[in-house]
C-alpha positions, 0 to 999 in steps of 0.5 A: 168843181175843178180839175187840173193836170200839170207839172206839180208846181205849175197850177196851184189852184183853180177857183171858178165863180159864176161868170169867171175863174181864177187860176193860181200858178207857180211860175219858175224864175227860169220860165221864158217869155209870157205865160198865158191862160186860155179858156175854151167852151164847146164853142171855141175860145172864151178868153185868155189872160197873160203875164210875164211875171214869175213866182206865185201869180193869179190869172183871172177871167171875170164876167166873160163866162156863163154860169153853170157851164163846163170849160177847159183851160190850158196854161202855155209858157214859151209856146209849150203847154205846161198845164191843162184842166177843166172847171165848171162855173157856179150856177 
């Protein structure tokens, strides 16, 4: 189960696995600087992944999350949060 709140084009898909997540983003060519995916558990930061590319981009965390747990995430570009959501890894 995954939910996302963002500008309609920021987060295209959120696909959790047993121990990771893939977030597909649509980053406009006018985006400034790096775009970063930050993932958090109830205990704090669980990992991050960044890119400076634009267009359709997949950011993936693999083997760093625990199965059957709920996580929150943010997507940040140029110091501004452009998306957020929650997902649960597969059990």
